[in-house]
Backbone bond lengths (Angstrom), bond angles and torsions (degrees), N, CA, C in turn:
res aa  C-N    CA-C-N  psi(-1)  N-CA   C-N-CA  omega(-1)  CA-C   N-CA-C  phi
1 X - - - 1.459 - - 1.524 109.32 -
2 X 1.354 116.27 141.35 1.452 120.78 -177.61 1.520 111.95 -60.96
3 X 1.344 116.13 -41.31 1.451 119.66 -174.48 1.516 113.95 -65.23
4 X 1.326 119.49 -19.70 1.457 121.83 -178.14 1.524 112.69 -106.42
5 X 1.310 117.59 9.84 1.458 121.25 178.78 1.525 109.03 -80.60
6 X 1.345 118.55 116.86 1.468 120.52 -179.95 1.525 112.78 -56.55
7 X 1.330 117.76 -29.50 1.461 120.54 179.87 1.521 111.30 -62.77
8 X 1.318 116.52 -30.00 1.465 119.44 179.84 1.527 109.86 -61.66
9 X 1.314 116.14 -44.03 1.457 120.14 -178.81 1.523 111.08 -70.13
10 X 1.323 117.26 -33.14 1.465 120.54 176.38 1.527 110.13 -63.39
11 X 1.338 116.19 -40.15 1.463 120.57 178.04 1.529 111.39 -69.01
12 X 1.328 117.16 -39.31 1.450 120.99 -169.43 1.516 115.10 -87.68
13 X 1.323 118.12 -26.09 1.467 120.38 -175.84 1.529 112.70 -54.92
14 X 1.349 119.92 -46.46 1.472 118.78 179.28 1.526 112.50 -58.98
15 X 1.333 116.95 -40.79 1.456 120.40 179.22 1.517 112.24 -65.45
16 X 1.319 117.06 -40.62 1.462 121.44 179.56 1.524 110.28 -65.10
17 X 1.319 116.29 -43.34 1.466 120.35 178.80 1.521 110.61 -61.39
18 X 1.333 116.31 -43.96 1.460 120.85 180.00 1.529 110.74 -63.52
19 X 1.322 117.13 -40.58 1.459 120.63 179.91 1.533 111.30 -66.18
20 X 1.315 117.00 -42.27 1.467 120.57 179.01 1.520 110.79 -64.21
21 X 1.348 115.82 -40.67 1.468 120.31 178.46 1.524 110.43 -64.90
22 X 1.332 117.53 -42.67 1.463 121.87 -179.64 1.526 110.81 -63.49
23 X 1.332 116.54 -42.31 1.458 120.31 179.23 1.525 111.02 -65.76
24 X 1.322 115.75 -36.77 1.472 120.07 177.38 1.526 110.41 -64.53
25 X 1.335 117.09 -40.60 1.458 121.05 178.33 1.518 111.65 -65.02
26 X 1.327 116.44 -42.93 1.466 120.27 179.53 1.525 110.13 -61.76
27 X 1.323 115.74 -48.81 1.463 120.36 -178.30 1.518 110.73 -60.85
28 X 1.344 116.11 -43.31 1.456 120.04 -178.17 1.518 112.83 -65.89
29 X 1.320 117.15 -47.22 1.470 120.60 -178.38 1.525 110.87 -68.09
30 X 1.338 116.12 -38.69 1.466 119.23 179.78 1.529 110.26 -66.09
31 X 1.325 116.31 -45.40 1.466 120.29 179.18 1.522 111.40 -60.35
32 X 1.324 116.95 -42.78 1.461 121.54 -178.79 1.524 111.86 -64.71
33 X 1.325 116.59 -52.27 1.465 119.59 -172.10 1.526 113.16 -86.48
34 X 1.337 118.00 -8.79 1.461 118.74 172.76 1.527 110.65 -76.31
35 X 1.331 115.81 -12.84 1.473 120.85 178.37 1.527 112.02 -96.31
36 X 1.341 116.93 -3.60 1.469 120.96 -178.05 1.524 109.22 -106.56
37 X 1.326 116.52 117.41 1.461 121.44 -178.86 1.527 110.49 -72.60
38 X 1.313 117.15 137.65 1.471 119.21 176.07 1.522 110.03 -78.51
39 X 1.325 116.46 150.86 1.465 121.92 -174.51 1.524 112.78 -63.01
40 X 1.329 116.84 -30.00 1.463 120.08 179.75 1.521 111.94 -74.85
41 X 1.338 116.90 -12.13 1.463 123.38 -178.98 1.535 111.39 54.92
42 X 1.326 114.92 40.67 1.463 121.25 179.75 1.525 110.34 -106.43
43 X 1.310 116.64 137.20 1.460 120.66 175.63 1.528 109.68 -74.04
44 X 1.325 115.06 167.30 1.458 118.49 177.59 1.518 111.91 -57.85
45 X 1.342 116.40 -40.29 1.467 120.37 179.58 1.520 111.36 -63.45
46 X 1.327 117.11 -40.25 1.461 121.03 179.79 1.526 111.59 -68.02
47 X 1.328 115.72 -39.76 1.471 120.03 176.87 1.526 109.97 -62.10
48 X 1.328 115.30 -46.90 1.461 120.19 -179.78 1.525 110.83 -58.93
49 X 1.338 116.18 -44.39 1.463 120.00 -178.63 1.524 111.63 -62.69
50 X 1.311 116.70 -40.51 1.459 120.16 -179.24 1.527 111.75 -65.06
51 X 1.321 116.16 -43.52 1.469 119.17 -179.04 1.526 110.36 -69.51
52 X 1.311 116.71 -41.33 1.466 120.19 177.80 1.523 110.75 -58.90
53 X 1.327 116.44 -48.41 1.459 120.25 -178.62 1.523 111.83 -64.86
54 X 1.336 116.31 -36.53 1.461 120.42 179.32 1.524 111.51 -65.05
55 X 1.337 115.94 -21.98 1.461 120.83 179.17 1.529 112.33 -104.27
56 X 1.323 115.76 13.79 1.453 120.25 176.96 1.518 115.11 74.94
57 X 1.334 117.67 15.18 1.462 121.13 -177.38 1.536 110.06 -98.11
58 X 1.320 114.99 57.08 1.459 121.25 -176.77 1.526 112.70 -66.19
59 X 1.327 116.36 -25.47 1.463 120.04 -175.00 1.526 113.46 -89.80
60 X 1.330 117.82 2.08 1.472 120.59 177.76 1.532 108.48 -90.31
61 X 1.327 118.71 111.45 1.462 120.73 -178.54 1.531 112.10 -76.17
62 X 1.326 114.83 151.08 1.466 121.18 174.99 1.522 106.95 -108.98
63 X 1.326 116.44 114.37 1.455 120.97 -173.63 1.530 111.54 -117.47
64 X 1.319 115.02 158.04 1.467 121.91 -179.91 1.522 109.58 -93.98
65 X 1.340 116.69 131.79 1.460 120.75 176.08 1.524 108.73 -125.85
66 X 1.303 117.29 145.65 1.465 121.71 -176.92 1.533 111.24 -74.32
67 X 1.325 114.51 157.61 1.461 120.27 175.00 1.519 112.88 106.86
68 X 1.323 114.98 177.27 1.462 121.91 178.62 1.518 109.42 -111.02
69 X 1.314 116.58 129.14 1.465 123.39 -179.28 1.533 111.64 55.76
70 X 1.314 115.55 38.46 1.469 121.46 176.44 1.534 110.49 -99.86
71 X 1.304 116.47 17.47 1.463 122.78 -176.96 1.531 110.48 -65.29
72 X 1.323 115.81 139.14 1.458 119.25 178.09 1.529 111.08 -166.18
73 X 1.322 114.77 160.03 1.454 121.46 172.10 1.518 107.51 -108.32
74 X 1.338 116.27 130.50 1.457 121.36 -179.50 1.530 109.22 -101.68
75 X 1.339 117.72 107.04 1.471 119.84 -177.83 1.522 113.19 -69.25
76 X 1.333 117.31 -19.94 1.470 120.08 -179.18 1.525 110.87 -70.87
77 X 1.335 116.56 -43.83 1.461 120.86 -179.50 1.525 112.09 -100.67
78 X 1.345 115.68 -1.67 1.470 121.60 -177.51 1.532 109.50 51.22
79 X 1.321 115.44 54.78 1.462 120.89 -179.27 1.524 110.20 -135.36
80 X 1.344 115.10 149.94 1.460 122.17 -178.64 1.519 108.45 -105.88
81 X 1.333 116.60 134.13 1.463 121.14 -177.20 1.530 109.22 -123.90
82 X 1.331 116.26 121.40 1.461 121.52 -177.27 1.523 110.82 -116.72
83 X 1.322 115.58 140.11 1.463 122.34 -173.69 1.527 112.39 -77.28
84 X 1.335 114.73 175.91 1.463 121.58 -177.62 1.524 112.65 -54.36
85 X 1.328 116.43 -44.72 1.460 120.56 -176.01 1.511 114.62 -81.80
86 X 1.316 116.98 1.39 1.471 120.92 -177.77 1.527 111.39 -119.33
87 X 1.308 116.81 -46.36 1.467 121.74 -172.91 1.537 112.68 -54.02
88 X 1.332 116.38 -52.14 1.464 119.05 -173.72 1.511 114.85 -110.61
89 X 1.323 117.65 15.58 1.467 121.34 -176.07 1.535 111.15 -108.69
90 X 1.341 118.01 131.26 1.466 121.11 179.66 1.530 113.00 -91.32
91 X 1.320 116.58 49.75 1.467 120.71 -176.90 1.521 111.35 -101.29
92 X 1.322 116.02 166.42 1.466 120.79 176.12 1.523 109.79 -65.42
93 X 1.337 116.94 -40.11 1.466 120.13 179.18 1.523 110.42 -62.36
94 X 1.334 117.24 -44.73 1.467 121.06 179.53 1.524 110.37 -61.45
95 X 1.320 116.33 -41.16 1.467 121.24 179.12 1.523 110.93 -59.47
96 X 1.337 116.71 -48.41 1.459 120.78 -177.47 1.512 112.86 -66.32
97 X 1.332 116.58 -44.14 1.467 120.70 -177.81 1.526 110.59 -66.72
98 X 1.330 116.68 -43.55 1.463 120.20 179.19 1.527 110.55 -61.48
99 X 1.322 115.97 -43.29 1.467 120.15 179.97 1.525 111.09 -63.93
100 X 1.325 116.40 -37.39 1.469 120.64 178.49 1.523 110.92 -62.18
101 X 1.327 116.75 -45.12 1.463 119.87 -179.87 1.526 111.14 -65.89
102 X 1.332 116.36 -35.72 1.463 119.20 174.39 1.526 109.86 -63.54
103 X 1.334 115.89 -32.26 1.461 119.80 176.50 1.518 111.74 -55.68
104 X 1.342 116.38 -37.71 1.468 120.49 177.41 1.527 111.06 -68.71
105 X 1.325 116.65 -37.68 1.464 120.04 177.78 1.529 110.16 -63.70
106 X 1.324 116.39 -39.69 1.469 120.78 177.90 1.523 109.95 -66.23
107 X 1.325 116.79 -41.99 1.466 120.46 176.35 1.527 110.61 -56.30
108 X 1.314 115.55 -45.32 1.463 120.82 -179.50 1.531 110.62 -61.81
109 X 1.321 115.45 -45.69 1.460 120.14 -178.65 1.522 112.00 -65.78
110 X 1.320 116.18 -31.94 1.470 121.04 -178.13 1.528 112.21 -92.75
111 X 1.325 116.64 6.38 1.470 122.23 179.61 1.530 111.33 55.56
112 X 1.326 115.58 48.49 1.463 122.14 178.57 1.530 108.98 -62.78
113 X 1.314 117.36 118.63 1.468 122.70 -169.40 1.533 114.19 -56.60
114 X 1.344 120.14 -48.89 1.476 118.90 -179.83 1.530 113.00 -59.12
115 X 1.347 117.14 -37.41 1.464 119.43 178.10 1.520 110.58 -67.01
116 X 1.332 117.16 -42.26 1.458 120.64 178.69 1.526 111.23 -60.73
117 X 1.339 115.65 -43.39 1.458 119.78 -179.34 1.518 110.94 -66.30
118 X 1.346 116.65 -42.76 1.467 120.14 179.90 1.520 110.78 -62.22
119 X 1.329 116.69 -42.87 1.464 120.63 179.37 1.522 110.99 -64.02
120 X 1.333 116.49 -38.75 1.467 121.19 -176.68 1.521 112.46 -66.68
121 X 1.339 116.98 -32.73 1.467 118.58 -174.78 1.526 113.26 -93.23
122 X 1.331 117.38 0.60 1.469 119.95 -178.84 1.535 112.58 -54.48
123 X 1.357 120.09 -47.40 1.473 118.95 -179.80 1.534 112.73 -59.63
124 X 1.340 116.49 -40.67 1.464 120.39 -179.55 1.530 110.46 -68.42
125 X 1.323 115.92 -40.60 1.469 120.41 179.05 1.528 110.28 -63.32
126 X 1.315 117.21 -40.65 1.472 120.54 178.70 1.520 111.05 -60.40
127 X 1.328 116.48 -40.87 1.463 120.65 177.42 1.529 110.27 -65.21
128 X 1.338 115.07 -45.61 1.464 119.51 -178.96 1.512 112.80 -62.54
129 X 1.346 117.19 -42.20 1.462 120.38 -178.61 1.530 111.11 -69.07
130 X 1.336 116.61 -27.56 1.465 120.46 179.51 1.530 111.86 -79.61
131 X 1.328 116.18 -42.73 1.464 120.42 -173.17 1.525 114.39 -98.93
132 X 1.326 116.99 -20.56 1.466 120.10 -172.57 1.506 114.50 -52.69
133 X 1.320 117.37 -54.13 1.462 120.05 -177.26 1.522 111.00 -66.64
134 X 1.334 117.04 -38.08 1.464 119.99 -179.77 1.528 111.30 -62.72
135 X 1.337 116.29 -43.63 1.460 120.68 178.54 1.525 110.31 -66.04
136 X 1.329 116.09 -42.43 1.468 120.64 178.48 1.523 110.66 -61.23
137 X 1.320 116.56 -46.70 1.460 121.48 -179.05 1.526 110.67 -62.37
138 X 1.339 115.63 -42.43 1.468 119.70 178.77 1.521 110.60 -62.52
139 X 1.339 117.10 -40.36 1.457 120.90 178.79 1.512 112.48 -62.64
140 X 1.349 115.76 -39.22 1.473 120.04 179.48 1.524 110.87 -68.93
141 X 1.338 116.93 -45.13 1.461 121.48 -179.44 1.530 110.99 -62.14
142 X 1.339 115.40 -41.88 1.466 120.44 -178.28 1.520 112.80 -85.43
143 X 1.339 116.36 -2.52 1.468 121.81 -176.14 1.536 110.74 55.23
144 X 1.348 114.75 38.91 1.467 121.45 178.08 1.522 107.96 -104.32
145 X 1.313 116.22 97.81 1.464 121.03 -174.11 1.527 112.39 -59.67
146 X 1.349 115.41 -41.58 1.453 118.80 -179.93 1.517 112.64 -61.05
147 X 1.322 116.34 -42.02 1.462 121.13 178.70 1.530 110.65 -66.07
148 X 1.330 115.49 -39.59 1.465 119.80 178.89 1.527 111.05 -63.42
149 X 1.348 116.19 -41.54 1.471 119.59 178.51 1.525 110.90 -65.20
150 X 1.330 117.18 -33.45 1.459 120.49 175.81 1.530 110.14 -62.44
151 X 1.329 115.76 -41.53 1.459 120.20 176.81 1.514 111.82 -61.82
152 X 1.335 116.12 -40.96 1.471 120.21 177.32 1.526 109.89 -61.96
153 X 1.331 116.01 -43.04 1.461 120.10 179.65 1.518 112.06 -62.04
154 X 1.325 116.72 -40.90 1.463 120.54 178.38 1.519 110.63 -65.36
155 X 1.334 116.12 -41.94 1.462 120.12 178.71 1.530 110.75 -65.01
156 X 1.319 116.83 -34.35 1.465 121.40 -178.43 1.525 112.16 -61.84
157 X 1.324 117.02 -23.86 1.461 119.87 178.63 1.528 111.12 -60.75
158 X 1.331 116.20 -36.48 1.468 120.09 178.03 1.522 110.91 -66.55
159 X 1.325 116.25 -37.67 1.463 120.81 178.53 1.522 110.42 -66.57
160 X 1.330 116.41 -41.36 1.465 120.54 177.34 1.523 110.37 -62.08
161 X 1.332 115.99 -42.02 1.465 120.86 178.56 1.532 110.13 -60.96
162 X 1.336 117.13 -44.75 1.462 121.01 179.54 1.520 111.20 -63.37
163 X 1.343 116.64 -35.55 1.468 120.94 178.87 1.523 110.66 -67.88
164 X 1.321 117.16 -44.77 1.464 120.96 -179.31 1.529 111.00 -66.29
165 X 1.328 116.03 -28.71 1.459 120.51 179.70 1.529 111.78 -62.95
166 X 1.328 117.74 -30.05 1.464 120.75 -176.57 1.527 112.82 -59.58
167 X 1.345 119.76 -56.49 1.466 118.25 179.15 1.520 112.98 -63.68
168 X 1.337 117.05 -31.22 1.463 120.32 178.68 1.525 110.33 -62.84
169 X 1.317 116.93 -46.95 1.461 121.21 -178.12 1.522 112.15 -72.39
170 X 1.325 117.39 -40.95 1.466 120.00 178.75 1.522 110.98 -63.03
171 X 1.329 116.23 -40.95 1.462 120.26 -179.71 1.527 111.01 -67.55
172 X 1.329 117.17 -38.42 1.466 120.26 178.29 1.525 110.79 -62.58
173 X 1.332 116.96 -40.03 1.461 120.61 178.09 1.530 110.87 -67.43
174 X 1.325 116.81 -38.92 1.473 120.30 177.21 1.528 110.31 -61.44
175 X 1.328 115.99 -45.59 1.463 120.16 178.82 1.528 110.86 -63.19
176 X 1.330 116.61 -37.56 1.464 121.26 -179.59 1.523 111.09 -62.51
177 X 1.317 116.55 -50.87 1.462 120.50 -178.09 1.525 111.26 -64.78
178 X 1.306 115.85 -37.92 1.469 120.55 178.98 1.527 110.43 -65.69
179 X 1.318 117.37 -43.20 1.466 121.28 -179.36 1.529 111.26 -65.23
180 X 1.326 116.64 -43.70 1.462 120.56 -179.90 1.523 111.17 -61.67
181 X 1.309 116.20 -39.78 1.460 120.26 179.19 1.524 111.20 -70.04
182 X 1.321 116.52 -46.97 1.462 120.55 -177.26 1.526 112.78 -62.80
183 X 1.336 116.38 -33.62 1.467 120.27 -179.99 1.527 112.55 -87.98
184 X 1.330 115.75 0.84 1.456 119.65 178.77 1.512 114.08 69.46
185 X 1.330 116.89 25.88 1.461 120.86 -177.95 1.517 112.98 -87.18
186 X 1.325 117.90 -17.44 1.460 120.64 176.10 1.525 109.31 -117.09
187 X 1.313 116.04 121.28 1.467 122.23 174.81 1.523 112.45 52.95
188 X 1.316 116.73 37.57 1.457 119.70 179.64 1.507 113.04 61.24
189 X 1.341 116.60 25.48 1.462 120.16 178.62 1.511 113.58 91.77
190 X 1.345 117.21 1.79 1.467 120.10 179.48 1.526 109.88 -71.64
191 X 1.318 116.13 148.62 1.460 121.14 -176.72 1.520 112.83 -81.83
192 X 1.340 118.31 -27.65 1.461 119.29 -170.83 1.531 112.73 -125.92
193 X 1.317 118.11 32.31 1.451 120.91 179.75 1.515 112.22 -82.64
194 X 1.335 115.52 179.04 1.468 120.71 -178.41 1.522 112.46 -63.93
195 X 1.336 116.79 -40.09 1.461 119.44 -179.59 1.522 111.15 -67.04
196 X 1.318 115.49 -42.83 1.467 119.56 177.41 1.519 110.41 -58.76
197 X 1.331 116.05 -42.06 1.463 121.09 179.00 1.525 110.97 -64.50
198 X 1.339 116.79 -41.25 1.458 120.61 179.50 1.518 112.33 -64.95
199 X 1.332 116.51 -43.95 1.463 120.82 177.33 1.521 110.15 -60.71
200 X 1.347 116.08 -44.70 1.466 120.41 -179.46 1.525 111.19 -62.63
201 X 1.331 117.23 -37.15 1.466 121.21 179.36 1.526 111.14 -66.25
202 X 1.323 116.84 -45.50 1.467 121.12 -179.55 1.524 110.61 -64.22
203 X 1.327 116.82 -46.77 1.466 119.94 -178.33 1.524 111.54 -71.25
204 X 1.324 116.86 -34.16 1.461 119.98 177.58 1.514 111.90 -65.50
205 X 1.323 116.26 -40.18 1.473 120.30 177.95 1.527 110.29 -64.45
206 X 1.331 116.10 -41.54 1.465 119.77 179.20 1.527 110.74 -63.39
207 X 1.328 116.54 -36.94 1.469 120.47 -179.26 1.523 111.40 -61.25
208 X 1.326 116.26 -34.90 1.467 119.48 -179.68 1.525 112.54 -64.97
209 X 1.339 117.41 -26.23 1.464 118.74 177.99 1.531 110.43 -66.43
210 X 1.329 116.65 -34.35 1.468 120.18 178.64 1.530 110.48 -73.86
211 X 1.322 116.29 -36.39 1.461 119.92 175.77 1.524 109.63 -63.58
212 X 1.335 116.74 -44.12 1.463 121.26 -179.77 1.522 111.13 -64.26
213 X 1.325 116.55 -39.14 1.465 120.69 179.31 1.523 110.83 -63.75
214 X 1.324 115.90 -42.49 1.466 119.30 177.55 1.525 111.10 -64.88
215 X 1.333 116.60 -43.08 1.462 120.79 -179.11 1.531 110.65 -61.24
216 X 1.330 116.88 -43.88 1.468 120.65 179.74 1.527 111.03 -63.85
217 X 1.335 116.40 -42.06 1.462 120.38 179.54 1.528 110.75 -66.20
218 X 1.318 116.80 -41.12 1.463 120.89 -179.51 1.526 111.06 -65.67
219 X 1.325 117.00 -41.71 1.466 120.35 179.41 1.524 111.11 -64.23
220 X 1.334 116.63 -39.46 1.467 119.95 176.43 1.524 110.39 -62.69
221 X 1.327 115.56 -44.01 1.466 120.33 -179.78 1.521 110.60 -61.57
222 X 1.327 117.45 -43.74 1.466 120.90 179.86 1.533 110.98 -63.38
223 X 1.320 115.41 -36.89 1.467 118.57 177.86 1.529 110.26 -63.60
224 X 1.322 116.77 -45.01 1.471 120.30 -179.39 1.526 111.49 -65.82
225 X 1.324 116.58 -36.54 1.476 120.36 176.29 1.525 109.93 -62.52
226 X 1.334 116.09 -44.41 1.460 120.47 178.12 1.522 110.90 -61.35
227 X 1.331 116.58 -41.64 1.452 121.87 -177.69 1.535 111.22 -63.76
228 X 1.325 116.11 -47.95 1.464 120.21 -177.37 1.525 110.74 -72.10
229 X 1.329 117.31 -34.31 1.458 119.97 175.43 1.518 110.37 -60.73
230 X 1.330 116.28 -39.70 1.453 120.91 177.25 1.524 111.84 -63.71
231 X 1.332 116.09 -34.68 1.468 119.70 176.86 1.519 110.35 -62.87
232 X 1.351 114.99 -44.70 1.466 118.83 -178.13 1.506 111.99 -62.42
233 X 1.331 117.01 -40.01 1.455 120.27 -179.17 1.521 111.96 -68.09
234 X 1.360 115.41 -36.02 1.462 120.03 -177.39 1.532 111.79 -70.41
235 X 1.361 116.48 -20.71 1.447 120.56 -178.32 1.518 112.43 -93.54
236 X 1.335 116.40 -3.29 1.467 119.29 179.64 1.540 111.59 -77.84
């Protein structure tokens, strides 16, 4: 059985450790900078509105959503959703997170290719993530190598999605920091002030969660490739 193979844990432990470390960094940086008021005394919603308007995105609404770190941009409704600790809070963390989500809205408006591709493959990825393991497991149980490889291929869609997410998120953070500086919302427009450093810390920590997610998905995929390759050799 796959779940009791010691090799699975050898493959997955590094990814799990990286994910736990990334989550710890996000929590720590968010907790620290959510307690520090930004000099402009602007809430996350106000920051988002200013950047959106500066980019001509007057029709993109900024809405409040419940939860912690549930912030996101919805390309289907072209709307921005900010969490409890971001929407109405004038903190450095709220400023950075709101600006990052606006970065996605700008990407959408500018037809940023990686975002378009990621959005386009979401339905296929959802199918792959739902059926991939089941097909793989069925292939192993039935000793059907072709079916098992199909399962690996379906699972690989999630890994591809995680890979494409990296440039999308990094670019959104770049746009966020650039917008905050250009509009004079961080440190009066200075490049290396305390607010700029705080925003960079919060967004940098968040970026590691996407790196960790990709690493975990890739390690799982490599394990499944090794497993099915072993099946093929055993049948020769």
